[in-house]
MARDRENBA-241204 format. One record per residue: x, y, z of N, C-alpha, C in turn; residue in three letters; residue number from 1. Coordinates in nm, 4 decimals. Example, Ala and Ser with C-alpha at 12.3 -4.5 7.8 and 13.67 -1.06 7.14 Angstrom:
(atom (1.3190,-0.5690,0.7800),(1.2300,-0.4500,0.7800),(1.3200,-0.3300,0.7800),ALA,1),
(atom (1.2850,-0.2250,0.7080),(1.3670,-0.1060,0.7140),(1.2900,0.0030,0.7870),SER,2),
//
This chain:
(atom (0.0818,-0.1194,0.0000),(0.0000,0.0000,0.0000),(0.0871,0.1271,0.0000),MET,1),
(atom (0.1932,0.1257,0.0834),(0.2832,0.2408,0.0884),(0.3518,0.2633,-0.0465),LYS,2),
(atom (0.3912,0.1526,-0.1094),(0.4589,0.1627,-0.2384),(0.3644,0.2180,-0.3448),GLN,3),
(atom (0.2381,0.1768,-0.3418),(0.1383,0.2271,-0.4362),(0.1184,0.3775,-0.4166),LEU,4),
(atom (0.1162,0.4211,-0.2909),(0.1019,0.5628,-0.2601),(0.2208,0.6427,-0.3156),PHE,5),
(atom (0.3426,0.5896,-0.2997),(0.4630,0.6567,-0.3504),(0.4593,0.6668,-0.5030),LYS,6),
(atom (0.4136,0.5627,-0.5690),(0.4038,0.5630,-0.7149),(0.3031,0.6679,-0.7616),ILE,7),
(atom (0.1890,0.6750,-0.6909),(0.0868,0.7758,-0.7266),(0.1409,0.9176,-0.7106),CYS,8),
(atom (0.2108,0.9422,-0.6017),(0.2700,1.0750,-0.5789),(0.3716,1.1058,-0.6896),ILE,9),
(atom (0.4540,1.0090,-0.7226),(0.5535,1.0274,-0.8280),(0.4867,1.0603,-0.9610),LEU,10),
(atom (0.3789,0.9899,-0.9938),(0.3077,1.0154,-1.1192),(0.2427,1.1536,-1.1214),LEU,11),
(atom (0.2050,1.2045,-1.0059),(0.1467,1.3390,-0.9990),(0.2536,1.4479,-1.0078),LEU,12),
(atom (0.3688,1.4242,-0.9477),(0.4740,1.5255,-0.9424),(0.5582,1.5277,-1.0695),VAL,13),
(atom (0.5793,1.4147,-1.1326),(0.6666,1.4048,-1.2492),(0.6275,1.4986,-1.3639),LEU,14),
(atom (0.4989,1.5061,-1.4050),(0.4657,1.5994,-1.5143),(0.4946,1.7456,-1.4797),PRO,15),
(atom (0.4684,1.7854,-1.3571),(0.4960,1.9235,-1.3163),(0.6454,1.9509,-1.3179),ALA,16),
(atom (0.7256,1.8546,-1.2730),(0.8703,1.8713,-1.2733),(0.9233,1.8786,-1.4159),TRP,17),
(atom (0.8710,1.7919,-1.5039),(0.9173,1.7903,-1.6430),(0.8844,1.9214,-1.7135),ALA,18),
(atom (0.7654,1.9759,-1.6908),(0.7293,2.1019,-1.7566),(0.8095,2.2185,-1.7011),SER,19),
(atom (0.8493,2.2107,-1.5761),(0.9301,2.3180,-1.5162),(1.0712,2.3198,-1.5735),ALA,20),
(atom (1.1181,2.2091,-1.6300),(1.2516,2.2030,-1.6862),(1.2645,2.2845,-1.8136),GLN,21),
(atom (1.1542,2.3084,-1.8835),(1.1569,2.3814,-2.0101),(1.0913,2.5178,-1.9908),ASP,22),
(atom (1.1512,2.6007,-1.9067),(1.0901,2.7293,-1.8755),(1.1318,2.8401,-1.9709),ASP,23),
(atom (1.2185,2.8102,-2.0663),(1.2600,2.9107,-2.1631),(1.1662,2.9085,-2.2823),GLU,24),
(atom (1.1104,3.0245,-2.3153),(1.0153,3.0339,-2.4264),(1.0897,3.0365,-2.5580),TRP,25),
(atom (1.0434,2.9777,-2.6628),(0.9211,2.8988,-2.6728),(0.9441,2.7543,-2.6278),PRO,26),
(atom (0.8370,2.6901,-2.5816),(0.8522,2.5515,-2.5388),(0.8803,2.4592,-2.6577),PRO,27),
(atom (0.9363,2.3448,-2.6276),(0.9705,2.2463,-2.7297),(0.8480,2.2062,-2.8114),LEU,28),
(atom (0.7342,2.1914,-2.7471),(0.6114,2.1506,-2.8175),(0.5694,2.2553,-2.9212),SER,29),
(atom (0.5867,2.3814,-2.8900),(0.5541,2.4907,-2.9817),(0.6452,2.4845,-3.1049),TYR,30),
(atom (0.7750,2.4689,-3.0806),(0.8706,2.4609,-3.1910),(0.8456,2.3369,-3.2767),LEU,31),
(atom (0.8168,2.2239,-3.2123),(0.7918,2.0996,-3.2854),(0.6682,2.1133,-3.3745),ARG,32),
(atom (0.5640,2.1787,-3.3255),(0.4422,2.1992,-3.4033),(0.4692,2.2854,-3.5265),SER,33),
(atom (0.5402,2.3961,-3.5083),(0.5748,2.4834,-3.6216),(0.6688,2.4114,-3.7183),ASP,34),
(atom (0.7618,2.3345,-3.6659),(0.8575,2.2595,-3.7479),(0.7836,2.1650,-3.8424),TYR,35),
(atom (0.6832,2.0952,-3.7907),(0.6077,1.9999,-3.8729),(0.5230,2.0695,-3.9788),LYS,36),
(atom (0.4841,2.1936,-3.9543),(0.3909,2.2641,-4.0426),(0.4550,2.3273,-4.1655),ALA,37),
(atom (0.5876,2.3366,-4.1687),(0.6540,2.4136,-4.2739),(0.7501,2.3294,-4.3574),VAL,38),
(atom (0.7997,2.3916,-4.4657),(0.8980,2.3274,-4.5537),(1.0415,2.3634,-4.5174),SER,39),
(atom (1.0608,2.4820,-4.4598),(1.1955,2.5314,-4.4298),(1.1983,2.5900,-4.2891),VAL,40),
(atom (1.3023,2.5525,-4.2134),(1.3313,2.6162,-4.0842),(1.4791,2.6513,-4.0891),VAL,41),
(atom (1.5104,2.7792,-4.0650),(1.6503,2.8208,-4.0771),(1.6819,2.9375,-3.9837),ALA,42),
(atom (1.8072,2.9418,-3.9431),(1.8624,3.0568,-3.8720),(1.9256,3.1423,-3.9812),HIS,43),
(atom (1.8796,3.2661,-3.9955),(1.9272,3.3506,-4.1050),(1.9757,3.4859,-4.0528),ILE,44),
(atom (2.0521,3.5527,-4.1363),(2.0898,3.6920,-4.1135),(2.0234,3.7722,-4.2233),ARG,45),
(atom (1.9340,3.8618,-4.1857),(1.8619,3.9429,-4.2831),(1.9551,4.0520,-4.3356),ILE,46),
(atom (1.9591,4.0629,-4.4679),(2.0446,4.1634,-4.5301),(1.9659,4.2778,-4.5909),GLU,47),
(atom (1.8414,4.2501,-4.6327),(1.7603,4.3547,-4.6934),(1.6131,4.3232,-4.6698),GLN,48),
(atom (1.5353,4.4281,-4.6431),(1.3914,4.4140,-4.6260),(1.3233,4.5355,-4.6876),ALA,49),
(atom (1.2223,4.5091,-4.7708),(1.1507,4.6198,-4.8334),(1.0031,4.5859,-4.8471),GLU,50),
(atom (0.9210,4.6886,-4.8389),(0.7767,4.6710,-4.8562),(0.7485,4.6586,-5.0051),ILE,51),
(atom (0.6758,4.5529,-5.0426),(0.6450,4.5313,-5.1836),(0.4996,4.5605,-5.2175),THR,52),
(atom (0.4127,4.5638,-5.1156),(0.2705,4.5839,-5.1414),(0.2009,4.6257,-5.0127),ASN,53),
(atom (0.0960,4.7079,-5.0276),(0.0122,4.7473,-4.9142),(-0.1329,4.7188,-4.9503),ARG,54),
(atom (-0.1999,4.6483,-4.8605),(-0.3419,4.6203,-4.8791),(-0.4123,4.6495,-4.7468),ILE,55),
(atom (-0.5002,4.7488,-4.7485),(-0.5684,4.7861,-4.6248),(-0.4678,4.8249,-4.5184),GLY,56),
(atom (-0.4787,4.7638,-4.4027),(-0.3871,4.7933,-4.2925),(-0.2702,4.6974,-4.2852),GLY,57),
(atom (-0.2375,4.6340,-4.3970),(-0.1293,4.5350,-4.3985),(-0.0242,4.5683,-4.5038),TYR,58),
(atom (0.0973,4.5242,-4.4754),(0.2079,4.5423,-4.5688),(0.2709,4.4059,-4.5971),GLU,59),
(atom (0.3149,4.3880,-4.7205),(0.3865,4.2670,-4.7572),(0.5338,4.3034,-4.7742),ASN,60),
(atom (0.6193,4.2391,-4.6954),(0.7625,4.2661,-4.6981),(0.8346,4.1560,-4.7743),TRP,61),
(atom (0.9310,4.1945,-4.8555),(1.0198,4.0982,-4.9196),(1.1510,4.1018,-4.8422),LYS,62),
(atom (1.1916,3.9851,-4.7924),(1.3106,3.9745,-4.7079),(1.4167,3.8939,-4.7827),ILE,63),
(atom (1.5389,3.9455,-4.7845),(1.6539,3.8742,-4.8406),(1.7563,3.8549,-4.7294),ASN,64),
(atom (1.8110,3.7353,-4.7242),(1.9091,3.7070,-4.6206),(2.0012,3.5939,-4.6594),GLY,65),
(atom (2.0837,3.5542,-4.5628),(2.1795,3.4454,-4.5798),(2.1539,3.3418,-4.4710),VAL,66),
(atom (2.1540,3.2157,-4.5105),(2.1313,3.1065,-4.4156),(2.2581,3.0850,-4.3337),VAL,67),
(atom (2.2430,3.0894,-4.2012),(2.3551,3.0628,-4.1111),(2.3530,2.9175,-4.0634),LEU,68),
(atom (2.2324,2.8607,-4.0495),(2.2162,2.7193,-4.0150),(2.0779,2.6756,-4.0608),GLU,69),
(atom (2.0725,2.5603,-4.1253),(1.9460,2.5061,-4.1724),(1.9032,2.3922,-4.0809),SER,70),
(atom (1.7763,2.3944,-4.0395),(1.7215,2.2895,-3.9545),(1.6285,2.1973,-4.0336),PHE,71),
(atom (1.5730,2.2494,-4.1430),(1.4827,2.1710,-4.2264),(1.4774,2.2363,-4.3636),LYS,72),
(atom (1.4739,2.1542,-4.4679),(1.4579,2.2070,-4.6028),(1.5851,2.1994,-4.6840),GLY,73),
(atom (1.5771,2.2573,-4.8044),(1.6843,2.2426,-4.9031),(1.8004,2.3393,-4.8842),LYS,74),
(atom (1.7855,2.4421,-4.8039),(1.8903,2.5432,-4.7910),(2.0063,2.4947,-4.7052),PHE,75),
(atom (2.1254,2.5395,-4.7427),(2.2489,2.5061,-4.6709),(2.3120,2.6353,-4.6186),LYS,76),
(atom (2.4065,2.6198,-4.5273),(2.4784,2.7346,-4.4723),(2.5411,2.8144,-4.5862),LYS,77),
(atom (2.5204,2.9456,-4.5852),(2.5764,3.0333,-4.6872),(2.4839,3.0608,-4.8046),GLY,78),
(atom (2.3757,2.9836,-4.8174),(2.2811,3.0062,-4.9272),(2.2050,3.1367,-4.9084),ASP,79),
(atom (2.1772,3.2039,-5.0195),(2.0904,3.3216,-5.0175),(1.9459,3.2724,-5.0068),ALA,80),
(atom (1.8644,3.3460,-4.9349),(1.7246,3.3073,-4.9181),(1.6369,3.4312,-4.9334),ILE,81),
(atom (1.5222,3.4127,-4.9978),(1.4262,3.5212,-5.0142),(1.2898,3.4680,-4.9738),GLU,82),
(atom (1.2175,3.5478,-4.8948),(1.0832,3.5079,-4.8541),(0.9981,3.6322,-4.8305),TYR,83),
(atom (0.8692,3.6099,-4.8130),(0.7751,3.7198,-4.7924),(0.7143,3.7100,-4.6534),PHE,84),
(atom (0.6929,3.8276,-4.5961),(0.6405,3.8350,-4.4595),(0.5285,3.9383,-4.4562),HIS,85),
(atom (0.4066,3.8949,-4.4288),(0.2946,3.9869,-4.4142),(0.2909,4.0408,-4.2726),GLY,86),
(atom (0.2651,4.1700,-4.2583),(0.2632,4.2318,-4.1258),(0.1642,4.3479,-4.1250),ALA,87),
(atom (0.1173,4.3810,-4.0063),(0.0307,4.4982,-3.9932),(0.1098,4.6222,-4.0343),GLU,88),
(atom (0.0395,4.7165,-4.0931),(0.1051,4.8406,-4.1368),(0.1672,4.9106,-4.0159),ALA,89),
(atom (0.2809,4.9718,-4.0386),(0.3456,5.0484,-3.9335),(0.4657,4.9798,-3.8705),GLY,90),
(atom (0.4926,4.8549,-3.9051),(0.6120,4.7898,-3.8526),(0.7340,4.8651,-3.9027),PHE,91),
(atom (0.8272,4.8896,-3.8151),(0.9500,4.9578,-3.8543),(1.0451,4.8577,-3.9202),LYS,92),
(atom (1.1269,4.9075,-4.0100),(1.2199,4.8218,-4.0825),(1.3184,4.7522,-3.9878),GLN,93),
(atom (1.3468,4.8128,-3.8727),(1.4389,4.7510,-3.7766),(1.3897,4.6140,-3.7300),GLN,94),
(atom (1.2573,4.5915,-3.7327),(1.2033,4.4607,-3.6958),(1.2540,4.3528,-3.7913),TYR,95),
(atom (1.2814,4.3914,-3.9142),(1.3252,4.2983,-4.0177),(1.4760,4.3073,-4.0411),PHE,96),
(atom (1.5519,4.3165,-3.9351),(1.6979,4.3197,-3.9459),(1.7577,4.2202,-3.8471),THR,97),
(atom (1.8851,4.1896,-3.8661),(1.9566,4.1040,-3.7724),(1.9375,3.9559,-3.7975),GLY,98),
(atom (1.9642,3.8787,-3.6945),(1.9530,3.7333,-3.7032),(1.8175,3.6882,-3.6512),GLU,99),
(atom (1.7543,3.5992,-3.7264),(1.6226,3.5464,-3.6911),(1.6196,3.3969,-3.7171),LYS,100),
(atom (1.5267,3.3305,-3.6519),(1.4925,3.1935,-3.6848),(1.3578,3.2009,-3.7544),ILE,101),
(atom (1.3513,3.1517,-3.8792),(1.2291,3.1623,-3.9583),(1.1733,3.0244,-3.9919),VAL,102),
(atom (1.0415,3.0182,-3.9956),(0.9666,2.8991,-4.0336),(0.8915,2.9360,-4.1611),PHE,103),
(atom (0.9250,2.8713,-4.2722),(0.8742,2.9139,-4.4023),(0.7887,2.8073,-4.4699),LEU,104),
(atom (0.6745,2.8527,-4.5219),(0.5869,2.7687,-4.6033),(0.6267,2.7846,-4.7487),LEU,105),
(atom (0.6249,2.6763,-4.8249),(0.6534,2.6832,-4.9689),(0.5211,2.6967,-5.0412),ALA,106),
(atom (0.5065,2.8045,-5.1182),(0.3874,2.8243,-5.2005),(0.4296,2.8120,-5.3460),GLU,107),
(atom (0.3497,2.7404,-5.4229),(0.3887,2.7109,-5.5612),(0.3077,2.7867,-5.6657),ARG,108),
(atom (0.2217,2.8751,-5.6244),(0.1408,2.9514,-5.7191),(0.1792,3.0977,-5.7117),GLU,109),
(atom (0.2087,3.1682,-5.8135),(0.2276,3.1252,-5.9511),(0.3604,3.0529,-5.9719),PRO,110),
(atom (0.4625,3.0866,-5.8928),(0.5917,3.0181,-5.9005),(0.6351,2.9899,-5.7565),ALA,111),
(atom (0.7319,2.9018,-5.7389),(0.7774,2.8674,-5.6051),(0.8327,2.9904,-5.5333),LEU,112),
(atom (0.7777,3.0173,-5.4162),(0.8287,3.1219,-5.3288),(0.7969,3.0830,-5.1848),HIS,113),
(atom (0.8613,3.1486,-5.0911),(0.8454,3.1149,-4.9493),(0.7759,3.2284,-4.8757),TYR,114),
(atom (0.6898,3.1868,-4.7827),(0.6127,3.2810,-4.7012),(0.6300,3.2391,-4.5561),VAL,115),
(atom (0.6494,3.3361,-4.4687),(0.6699,3.3063,-4.3279),(0.5405,3.2509,-4.2656),VAL,116),
(atom (0.5552,3.1517,-4.1799),(0.4425,3.1010,-4.1022),(0.4064,3.2079,-3.9999),LEU,117),
(atom (0.2808,3.2464,-3.9966),(0.2361,3.3568,-3.9116),(0.2726,3.3345,-3.7653),GLU,118),
(atom (0.3239,3.4376,-3.7020),(0.3602,3.4392,-3.5597),(0.4652,3.3344,-3.5216),ASN,119),
(atom (0.5553,3.3041,-3.6132),(0.6554,3.2011,-3.5813),(0.7992,3.2507,-3.5878),SER,120),
(atom (0.8246,3.3677,-3.6448),(0.9613,3.4185,-3.6539),(1.0118,3.4502,-3.5134),THR,121),
(atom (1.1326,3.4017,-3.4839),(1.1890,3.4184,-3.3500),(1.3239,3.4879,-3.3564),LEU,122),
(atom (1.3594,3.5605,-3.2518),(1.4966,3.6109,-3.2454),(1.5896,3.4915,-3.2218),PRO,123),
(atom (1.7120,3.5024,-3.2674),(1.8081,3.3937,-3.2465),(1.8473,3.3886,-3.0994),HIS,124),
(atom (1.8258,3.2730,-3.0361),(1.8724,3.2487,-2.8993),(1.9339,3.1097,-2.8941),THR,125),
(atom (2.0283,3.0922,-2.8045),(2.0952,2.9627,-2.7935),(1.9991,2.8514,-2.7543),ASN,126),
(atom (1.9035,2.8819,-2.6639),(1.8126,2.7750,-2.6222),(1.7164,2.7351,-2.7345),HIS,127),
(atom (1.6750,2.8286,-2.8191),(1.5892,2.7927,-2.9332),(1.6661,2.7083,-3.0344),SER,128),
(atom (1.7909,2.7441,-3.0601),(1.8740,2.6677,-3.1536),(1.8970,2.5267,-3.1000),VAL,129),
(atom (1.9249,2.5151,-2.9722),(1.9465,2.3838,-2.9105),(1.8215,2.2956,-2.9266),ARG,130),
(atom (1.7041,2.3536,-2.9050),(1.5788,2.2782,-2.9194),(1.5542,2.2386,-3.0646),LYS,131),
(atom (1.5833,2.3282,-3.1583),(1.5629,2.2960,-3.3001),(1.6597,2.1875,-3.3467),LEU,132),
(atom (1.7809,2.1876,-3.2956),(1.8745,2.0796,-3.3298),(1.8234,1.9457,-3.2785),ARG,133),
(atom (1.7648,1.9468,-3.1596),(1.7061,1.8257,-3.1030),(1.5897,1.7759,-3.1887),LEU,134),
(atom (1.5047,1.8673,-3.2328),(1.3914,1.8311,-3.3187),(1.4424,1.7754,-3.4512),ILE,135),
(atom (1.5386,1.8442,-3.5135),(1.5952,1.7973,-3.6409),(1.6500,1.6560,-3.6260),ARG,136),
(atom (1.7232,1.6328,-3.5187),(1.7819,1.5004,-3.4965),(1.6729,1.3945,-3.4790),LYS,137),
(atom (1.5636,1.4294,-3.4145),(1.4566,1.3317,-3.3924),(1.3880,1.2920,-3.5230),SER,138),
(atom (1.3960,1.3756,-3.6261),(1.3344,1.3444,-3.7549),(1.4288,1.2716,-3.8507),TYR,139),
(atom (1.5563,1.2626,-3.8161),(1.6501,1.1904,-3.9008),(1.6245,1.0401,-3.8888),LEU,140),
(atom (1.6501,0.9677,-3.9952),(1.6384,0.8222,-3.9879),(1.7507,0.7681,-3.9005),SER,141),
(atom (1.7364,0.6436,-3.8576),(1.8370,0.5816,-3.7726),(1.9749,0.5843,-3.8396),LYS,142),
(atom (1.9786,0.5543,-3.9688),(2.1047,0.5522,-4.0436),(2.1665,0.6921,-4.0486),ARG,143),
(atom (2.0845,0.7939,-4.0758),(2.1356,0.9310,-4.0824),(2.1905,0.9753,-3.9466),GLN,144),
(atom (2.1243,0.9342,-3.8373),(2.1720,0.9699,-3.7039),(2.3083,0.9080,-3.6769),ARG,145),
(atom (2.3284,0.7802,-3.7200),(2.4569,0.7136,-3.7001),(2.5668,0.7857,-3.7765),ARG,146),
(atom (2.5384,0.8234,-3.9019),(2.6373,0.8943,-3.9838),(2.6682,1.0297,-3.9216),VAL,147),
(atom (2.5655,1.1013,-3.8771),(2.5860,1.2324,-3.8169),(2.6684,1.2208,-3.6887),GLN,148),
(atom (2.6416,1.1205,-3.6073),(2.7171,1.0992,-3.4840),(2.8620,1.0675,-3.5155),THR,149),
(atom (2.8861,0.9847,-3.6169),(3.0213,0.9481,-3.6561),(3.0988,1.0719,-3.7040),ARG,150),
(atom (3.0355,1.1548,-3.7855),(3.1001,1.2760,-3.8369),(3.1304,1.3714,-3.7227),VAL,151),
(atom (3.0367,1.3881,-3.6306),(3.0566,1.4777,-3.5164),(3.1713,1.4287,-3.4291),THR,152),
(atom (3.1768,1.2982,-3.4032),(3.2857,1.2463,-3.3193),(3.4203,1.2578,-3.3898),SER,153),
(atom (3.4231,1.2447,-3.5226),(3.5486,1.2619,-3.5957),(3.5979,1.4054,-3.5858),GLN,154),
(atom (3.5049,1.5018,-3.5874),(3.5435,1.6422,-3.5753),(3.6055,1.6690,-3.4391),LYS,155),
(atom (3.5586,1.5983,-3.3374),(3.6123,1.6188,-3.2034),(3.7562,1.5699,-3.1898),LEU,156),
(atom (3.7920,1.4668,-3.2663),(3.9238,1.4085,-3.2529),(4.0272,1.4680,-3.3483),PHE,157),
(atom (3.9861,1.5452,-3.4469),(4.0805,1.6011,-3.5435),(4.0972,1.7472,-3.5289),TYR,158),
//
């Protein structure tokens, strides 16, 4: 009976303890959900941002940047990237500068272009990058994980 009571207490406390471990925003579940919803996830450095269209109280921005690290999709480090970001009118251009983590949807009409997933662009932080690397690794096949581990360990020894 005492052991059953201890197990019940443990089962009640464990979820609260586990959720307290991830107190840095955004939570892993949020990042994983956005990761699954898009074609491209990348850490980029924005080099240019300009308004291309205004409709009502909204502006469409064209963003050009360089990929610093790719978490999902076809882009590699150093690749140029262009995407569109819809925003309420009045956003200052400074919002579209610096390093960001972007989640991009691929739209194929009329031609292939990328559009930011609404409310998903994040400032670059070490804890967000660490979580995205964990998510990327969880989506790799077993064989790819073995190769990646082997390459990483070789880098450590050379």
